[in-house]
C-alpha positions in Angstrom: -32.7 -15.8 6.0 -31.4 -13.7 3.1 -30.9 -10.0 4.0 -30.7 -7.7 0.9 -30.4 -4.0 0.4 -31.8 -1.5 -2.0 -31.7 2.2 -3.1 -28.1 2.9 -2.0 -25.2 1.1 -0.4 -23.9 1.6 3.1 -27.4 1.5 4.7 -26.2 -0.9 7.4 -27.1 -4.4 6.2 -24.2 -5.8 8.2 -25.3 -4.1 11.4 -28.9 -5.1 10.8 -27.8 -8.8 10.3 -25.7 -8.7 13.4 -28.4 -7.1 15.5 -31.0 -9.5 14.4 -28.6 -12.4 15.2 -28.2 -10.9 18.7 -31.9 -10.7 19.2 -32.5 -14.3 18.1 -29.7 -15.3 20.5 -31.4 -13.3 23.3 -34.4 -15.5 22.7 -32.4 -18.7 23.2 -31.7 -19.6 19.5 -28.4 -20.4 17.9 -27.4 -18.4 14.9 -24.8 -18.3 12.1 -24.1 -15.3 9.9 -22.7 -15.3 6.4 -21.8 -12.7 3.9 -22.1 -13.1 0.1 -20.1 -10.5 -1.8 -20.7 -10.0 -5.5 -17.2 -8.6 -6.4 -14.8 -10.6 -8.5 -11.9 -10.5 -6.1 -11.3 -13.9 -4.5 -11.2 -12.1 -1.1 -10.7 -8.5 0.0 -7.1 -9.2 1.0 -5.5 -7.2 -1.9 -8.1 -4.4 -1.9 -7.2 -1.0 -0.7 -8.6 -0.1 2.8 -9.5 3.3 1.4 -11.9 1.6 -1.1 -13.2 -1.4 0.9 -12.5 -0.7 4.5 -10.7 -3.0 6.8 -10.0 -6.6 6.1 -11.3 -8.8 8.9 -9.2 -11.9 9.6 -10.7 -15.0 11.1 -9.0 -17.6 13.4 -8.6 -20.0 10.4 -6.8 -17.4 8.4 -9.5 -16.1 6.0 -9.3 -12.4 4.9 -13.0 -11.4 4.9 -15.4 -8.5 4.7 -15.5 -6.1 7.7 -19.2 -7.1 8.3 -17.9 -10.4 9.8 -16.4 -8.2 12.5 -19.9 -6.9 13.3 -21.2 -10.5 13.3 -18.6 -11.6 15.9 -18.9 -8.5 18.1 -22.7 -8.7 18.3 -23.1 -12.5 18.6 -19.8 -13.8 19.9 -19.9 -16.6 17.3 -16.4 -17.0 15.8 -16.5 -16.4 12.0 -14.7 -18.8 9.7 -13.5 -19.1 6.1 -16.9 -20.7 5.4 -18.8 -17.5 6.3 -17.7 -15.2 3.5 -17.9 -16.0 -0.2 -17.2 -13.8 -3.3 -18.0 -14.1 -6.9 -14.3 -14.5 -7.5 -14.1 -17.5 -5.2 -17.2 -19.1 -6.7 -15.8 -18.8 -10.2 -12.4 -19.9 -9.1 -13.8 -23.1 -7.7 -16.0 -23.7 -10.7 -13.2 -23.2 -13.2 -11.0 -25.5 -11.2 -13.7 -28.2 -11.3 -14.1 -27.6 -15.1 -10.4 -28.0 -15.7 -10.4 -31.2 -13.7 -13.3 -32.5 -15.9 -15.8 -32.7 -13.1 -18.6 -31.5 -15.4 -18.1 -34.5 -17.8 -18.0 -32.4 -20.9 -21.1 -30.4 -20.1 -21.4 -26.7 -20.8 -20.7 -24.7 -17.6 -23.3 -21.9 -17.1 -24.4 -19.4 -14.5 -27.6 -21.4 -14.1 -27.3 -24.0 -12.7 -23.6 -24.2 -11.9 -22.9 -20.8 -10.4 -26.2 -20.7 -8.5 -25.7 -24.3 -7.3 -22.3 -23.4 -5.9 -23.8 -20.4 -4.1 -26.6 -22.5 -2.7 -24.1 -25.2 -1.6 -22.1 -22.5 0.3 -25.3 -21.1 2.0 -26.5 -24.6 3.1 -23.3 -26.3 4.2 -22.3 -26.7 7.8 -25.6 -25.6 9.4 -26.8 -28.9 10.9 -26.7 -27.7 14.5 -27.8 -24.1 14.0 -31.4 -22.7 14.4 -31.1 -19.7 12.1 -28.7 -18.9 9.2 -28.6 -15.2 8.2 -27.1 -14.5 4.8 -26.3 -10.9 3.9 -26.1 -10.2 0.2 -23.6 -7.4 -0.5 -24.4 -4.5 -2.8 -27.9 -3.4 -3.8 -30.7 -5.1 -5.7 -30.3 -4.2 -9.4 -26.5 -4.5 -9.4 -25.6 -6.6 -12.4 -22.9 -8.5 -10.5 -25.3 -9.5 -7.8 -27.8 -11.3 -10.1 -26.4 -14.8 -9.6 -26.7 -14.4 -5.8 -30.3 -13.1 -6.0 -31.2 -15.9 -8.3 -29.6 -18.5 -5.9 -31.6 -17.2 -2.9 -34.8 -17.1 -5.0 -34.2 -20.8 -5.9 -33.6 -21.6 -2.2 -36.9 -20.2 -1.3 -38.6 -22.7 -3.6 -36.4 -25.7 -2.7 -36.6 -25.4 1.1 -39.7 -26.6 2.9 -42.4 -24.0 3.3 -41.8 -21.8 6.3 -38.0 -22.2 6.2 -37.2 -18.9 4.5 -37.7 -15.3 5.5 -36.6 -12.6 3.0 -35.6 -9.3 4.7 -35.0 -6.2 2.6 -33.4 -3.0 3.8 -34.2 0.2 2.0 -34.0 4.0 2.5 -36.8 6.4 3.5 -35.3 9.8 2.8 -36.7 13.1 4.2 -36.9 15.8 1.6 -36.6 19.2 3.4 -38.0 21.3 0.6 -41.1 19.1 0.5 -41.2 18.7 4.3 -42.0 15.0 4.0 -40.6 11.5 3.9 -40.7 9.7 0.5 -41.7 6.2 0.0 -40.9 5.9 -3.8 -37.3 4.7 -3.3 -38.5 1.8 -1.2 -41.4 1.1 -3.7 -39.0 1.0 -6.6 -36.4 -1.1 -4.7 -39.1 -3.7 -3.8 -40.4 -3.6 -7.4 -36.9 -4.5 -8.6 -36.6 -7.3 -6.1 -40.0 -8.7 -7.1 -39.1 -8.5 -10.8 -36.4 -11.2 -10.2 -38.9 -13.4 -8.3 -38.3 -12.4 -4.7 -41.1 -11.1 -2.5 -39.7 -9.6 0.8 -41.4 -10.8 4.0 -40.0 -8.0 6.1 -39.0 -4.4 5.1 -36.6 -2.5 7.2 -36.7 1.2 6.3 -33.6 3.3 7.3 -34.6 6.8 8.3 -33.5 9.7 10.4 -37.0 10.4 11.9 -40.1 8.4 12.8 -42.2 7.1 9.8 -45.7 8.5 9.9 -48.4 5.9 10.1 -49.9 6.8 6.7 -46.5 6.3 5.0 -46.0 3.0 6.7 -49.5 1.9 5.5 -48.6 3.1 2.0 -45.4 1.1 1.9 -47.2 -2.0 3.1 -49.9 -1.6 0.4 -47.6 -1.0 -2.6 -44.9 -3.5 -1.5 -47.3 -6.3 -0.7 -46.3 -6.8 2.9 -48.1 -6.6 6.2 -48.1 -3.2 7.9 -46.5 -4.8 10.9 -43.7 -6.0 8.7 -42.6 -2.5 7.8 -39.9 -1.9 10.4 -38.7 1.5 11.2 -34.9 1.5 11.3 -34.0 4.9 12.7 -30.5 6.3 13.3 -29.2 5.7 16.8 -26.4 7.3 18.7 -24.4 4.1 19.2 -24.5 0.9 17.2 -24.8 -1.1 20.4 -28.3 0.2 20.8 -29.4 -1.3 17.5 -30.6 -4.6 19.0 -32.7 -2.7 21.6 -34.1 -0.3 18.9 -35.0 -3.1 16.5 -36.7 -5.1 19.3 -38.8 -2.1 20.2 -39.9 -1.9 16.5 -40.8 -5.6 16.6 -38.3 -6.9 14.1 -37.5 -10.2 15.9 -41.2 -10.9 16.6 -42.1 -10.3 12.9 -39.3 -12.5 11.7 -40.4 -15.3 14.0 -43.9 -15.0 12.8 -42.8 -15.6 9.2 -41.4 -18.9 10.4 -44.6 -19.7 12.2 -43.0 -19.5 15.7 -45.5 -18.1 18.2 -44.3 -19.4 21.5 -40.8 -18.0 21.6 -39.6 -16.7 24.9 -39.1 -13.0 25.4 -35.5 -11.8 24.7 -33.2 -11.0 27.6 -31.7 -7.7 26.5 -30.4 -6.5 29.9 -26.8 -6.8 28.9 -27.3 -4.6 25.8 -29.2 -2.1 27.9 -26.2 -2.0 30.3 -23.8 -1.5 27.5 -25.7 1.4 26.0 -26.2 3.0 29.4 -22.4 2.9 30.1 -21.7 4.4 26.6 -24.3 7.2 27.1 -23.4 8.1 30.7 -19.7 7.7 31.1 -17.9 8.9 34.2 -15.2 10.7 32.2 -13.6 10.9 28.8 -10.1 10.5 27.2 -8.7 11.3 23.9 -6.8 8.8 21.8 -4.9 9.8 18.7 -4.9 7.2 15.9 -2.0 8.0 13.7 -2.7 6.1 10.5 -2.5 6.4 6.7 -6.1 5.5 5.8 -7.9 8.0 8.0 -9.9 9.3 5.1 -12.1 6.3 5.4 -12.9 5.4 9.1 -14.1 1.9 8.1 -10.5 1.1 7.3 -10.0 1.0 11.1 -13.5 -0.3 12.1 -12.5 -3.0 14.5 -9.9 -0.7 16.0 -12.3 2.1 16.8 -14.8 -0.4 18.2 -12.1 -2.0 20.4 -11.4 1.5 21.8 -15.1 1.9 22.6 -15.0 -1.5 24.4 -11.9 -0.3 26.4 -13.9 2.8 27.3 -16.9 0.7 28.4 -14.6 -1.4 30.7 -13.2 1.8 32.2 -16.6 3.7 32.3 -15.2 6.5 30.1 -15.9 7.8 26.7 -13.1 7.4 24.2 -12.8 10.4 21.8 -10.7 9.5 18.8 -8.5 12.1 17.2 -7.7 10.9 13.6 -4.3 12.0 12.5 -3.0 11.4 9.0 0.6 10.1 9.5 1.9 11.9 6.4 1.2 15.3 8.1 4.3 14.7 10.2 6.5 14.8 7.1 6.2 18.6 7.3 4.4 19.4 10.6 5.5 19.2 14.2 4.1 16.2 16.1 3.6 18.2 19.3 1.0 20.4 17.5 -1.2 17.4 16.9 -0.3 15.1 19.8 0.4 17.2 22.9 -3.2 17.3 24.0 -4.0 13.6 23.7 -4.0 11.0 26.5 -2.8 8.1 24.4 -1.3 7.4 20.9 -2.2 4.4 18.8 -0.4 3.5 15.6 -2.2 0.8 13.7 -1.3 -1.6 10.9 -0.6 -0.5 7.4 1.4 -1.4 4.3 4.1 0.4 2.3 6.5 3.3 2.9 4.0 6.1 2.6 3.3 7.7 6.0 5.9 5.5 7.8 8.1 8.4 8.9 5.1 10.0 10.5 4.4 6.8 12.4 8.0 6.7 13.6 7.8 10.3 14.8 4.5 9.5 16.6 6.3 6.6 18.4 9.2 8.9 19.3 6.8 11.5 20.7 5.0 8.9 22.9 8.3 7.5 24.1 10.0 10.8 25.0 6.9 12.5 26.4 5.7 9.5 28.4 2.4 9.3 26.6 0.7 5.8 26.6 1.6 4.2 23.2 0.0 1.2 21.5 1.6 0.0 18.3 -0.2 -2.7 16.4 1.5 -4.7 13.6 3.2 -2.0 11.5 2.9 0.3 14.5 5.1 -2.1 16.5 7.7 -2.3 13.7 7.9 1.5 13.5 8.4 1.7 17.3 11.3 -0.7 17.1 12.9 1.2 14.2 12.5 4.5 16.1 14.2 3.0 19.2 17.1 1.6 17.3 17.6 4.9 15.3 17.4 7.2 18.3 18.6 5.2 21.2 20.4 2.2 19.7 22.8 4.1 17.4 21.5 2.5 14.2 20.7 5.6 12.1 20.0 3.4 9.1 17.6 1.1 10.8 14.7 0.4 8.4 12.4 -2.2 6.8 13.0 -4.1 3.6 9.4 -3.3 2.8 10.7 0.2 1.9 13.5 -1.1 -0.3 17.1 -2.3 0.1 18.7 -1.4 3.4 21.9 -2.0 5.2 20.1 -2.4 8.5 17.1 -4.6 7.9 15.6 -4.4 11.3 12.2 -5.4 9.8 12.3 -7.9 7.0 10.1 -10.1 4.8 8.9 -13.4 6.4 10.0 -16.4 4.3 8.9 -19.2 6.5 7.1 -19.9 9.7 5.3 -22.8 11.5 1.6 -23.3 11.5 0.2 -26.3 13.4 3.5 -28.2 13.1 3.7 -27.5 9.3 6.3 -25.3 7.7 4.9 -22.5 5.7 7.1 -20.8 3.1 6.8 -17.6 1.0 8.8 -16.1 -1.8 9.4 -12.4 -2.3 8.1 -12.5 -5.9 5.0 -14.7 -5.1 1.3 -13.7 -5.3 0.1 -11.0 -2.9 -3.3 -12.5 -2.2 -3.6 -14.8 0.8 0.2 -15.1 1.2 0.7 -13.3 4.5 0.9 -14.9 7.9 -2.8 -15.1 8.6 -5.1 -16.3 11.3 -4.6 -17.3 15.0 -1.2 -18.2 16.4 0.0 -18.9 19.9 2.5 -16.7 21.6 4.5 -17.2 24.8 4.8 -14.2 27.2 7.7 -13.4 29.5 7.1 -14.1 33.2 6.6 -10.9 35.1 6.2 -8.7 32.0 3.5 -6.1 31.7 1.7 -8.0 29.0 1.7 -11.2 31.1 0.1 -9.2 33.9 -2.5 -7.6 31.5 -3.4 -11.0 30.1 -3.2 -12.9 33.4 -1.4 -15.6 31.5 1.9 -16.5 29.8 0.3 -18.2 26.8 -2.0 -16.3 24.4 -3.6 -16.9 21.0 -4.1 -13.9 18.7 -4.9 -13.2 15.0 -2.2 -12.1 12.6 -2.1 -10.4 9.2 1.4 -9.4 8.2 4.1 -10.2 5.6 7.1 -8.5 7.4 8.5 -9.1 10.9 11.1 -7.6 13.3 14.4 -9.3 12.6 15.3 -11.5 15.6 19.0 -11.1 14.8 18.6 -7.6 16.2 17.1 -8.8 19.5 20.1 -7.9 21.6 20.4 -4.4 20.1 16.6 -3.9 20.5 16.8 -4.8 24.2 19.9 -2.7 24.7 17.9 0.2 23.4 15.4 -0.3 26.2 12.7 -2.3 24.6 11.9 -5.8 26.1 10.8 -8.5 23.7 8.1 -9.8 26.1 6.3 -12.1 23.7 7.6 -14.6 21.1 6.2 -17.5 19.1 6.4 -20.9 20.9 9.5 -21.9 18.9 11.2 -18.6 19.9 11.8 -17.6 16.3 9.2 -14.8 15.7 8.8 -11.7 17.8 5.2 -11.0 18.9 5.4 -8.2 21.6 7.8 -5.5 22.7 7.3 -3.2 25.7 9.2 -0.3 27.3 9.4 -1.0 31.1 10.3 2.5 32.2 7.3 4.1 30.7 3.7 4.6 31.8 2.4 2.3 29.0 4.4 1.5 25.9 3.5 -1.8 24.1 3.8 -2.9 20.5 2.3 -6.2 19.2 2.7 -7.9 15.9 -0.8 -9.3 15.9 -4.2 -7.6 15.7 -5.9 -7.7 19.1 -8.8 -5.5 18.0 -10.2 -8.4 16.0 -11.1 -10.3 19.1 -12.5 -7.5 21.2 -16.3 -7.5 22.0 -18.5 -5.1 23.9 -19.2 -7.7 26.5 -15.6 -8.9 26.6 -13.2 -6.0 25.9 -9.7 -7.1 24.8 -7.3 -7.0 27.8 -4.8 -4.8 25.9 -7.5 -2.2 25.0 -8.9 -2.3 28.5 -5.4 -1.6 29.9 -4.5 1.0 27.3 -7.6 3.0 27.9 -7.0 2.7 31.7 -3.5 4.1 31.1 -5.0 6.9 29.1 -7.3 7.7 32.0 -4.3 8.0 34.3 -2.6 10.2 31.8 -5.6 12.5 31.6 -5.4 12.9 35.4 -1.7 14.0 35.2 -2.4 16.8 32.6 
């Protein structure tokens, strides 16, 4: 089921795919969602979050597009390395085969070799799945996307009749000066799609107001689709209402009709309705400051902000996020920005820029007894702050920032993964060389995190190149921080916490990647609960 987009980017293909997957699940079908990205990077791991948004990490250690986070949150189906492909990875594999001589001297071409590789990716591993949804990144007409569009066109011919449904997402803008919605962008987008041999079966029209019946009929006529297949995709106040909204517009029923399925059971959307009710009618609200360095693009912290929403759902409160650029604390007082918040979250990041601001945010939270949640880099900065201001190590720093006499945080050179030793060099490649994917951790009996998880053994996803130096463990604990979670071999720090504090926890992993609206992550549930208590004290 290819899902394409036209007119402009950022229309919400990822959310549309995830919501449709959720609707099909609600009818009792199994689904798998995949993302085909046309850019030449092998993966988004080396791309700036300001350009591309967050990098979503899977259990098996793949750095993928943020849309895979939507897929997991809406369907609960764990994404894998096999669910995200890029032009770079396709070409990398083809060139490797060519160098090996696999093509037996033949000329390697976009058609059939590149398109065959794309089709192989789309079709592999789907034996036990009812529906496979494949989102094509970018918009129709992009030159880099042509091999992907050609591949899905070929698949439509090669699969048995009734095995493919083409869904196209477009824009229906309202022109205030004309006082009407315009169908031409959709018409031209579909014309572009048809020019490369693809006739959409379902059109989803993004809009900010209802589409008049005449315009809907006009789109159906000029785009060669049934009127019932023109689906109104209006803006909603929460993304978790998208499955409900699309069902009301008949999206899932129209898709099933394309496949000739007429006796499908009605979807059970009670859980989605409960989620949206709890979001819209909270019993209170709290304010969480996210002190980061990529706040100019909120998608850089997409999973993080959604995990806070989930924590709010669990506590029946609305979480208001106050975005704070960490560099502002290089010159401004932290109290001016943080004294009115109920919790402070310092997320992951790379490089020295903004690091001092994150250290000052951790200091403010520690000294003012404000709930603090440090994730990855945020944990490291909390440790450095404690050693500088309590532990007497004024020079405590990270080798990520350059040579230092007190390398409290240093480059990871080796670690264990499934009984195998993984090694890294300081001058090696950047792409795919971090500690990536799911790893176990052992929690200290009686610690706050053990109580929060209800277990002393956890499994969480990682994405980091630097770690807190275990040779400083004694000094860290003398400064008041307890190392309450470590790797099973005891060599890598995973969690620190401050016992004599309302809520102060730093984790080396990324718990936001496993949080879902139906299953809020325990740490986010607990952090928001602490913020609720903090709001009552103010």
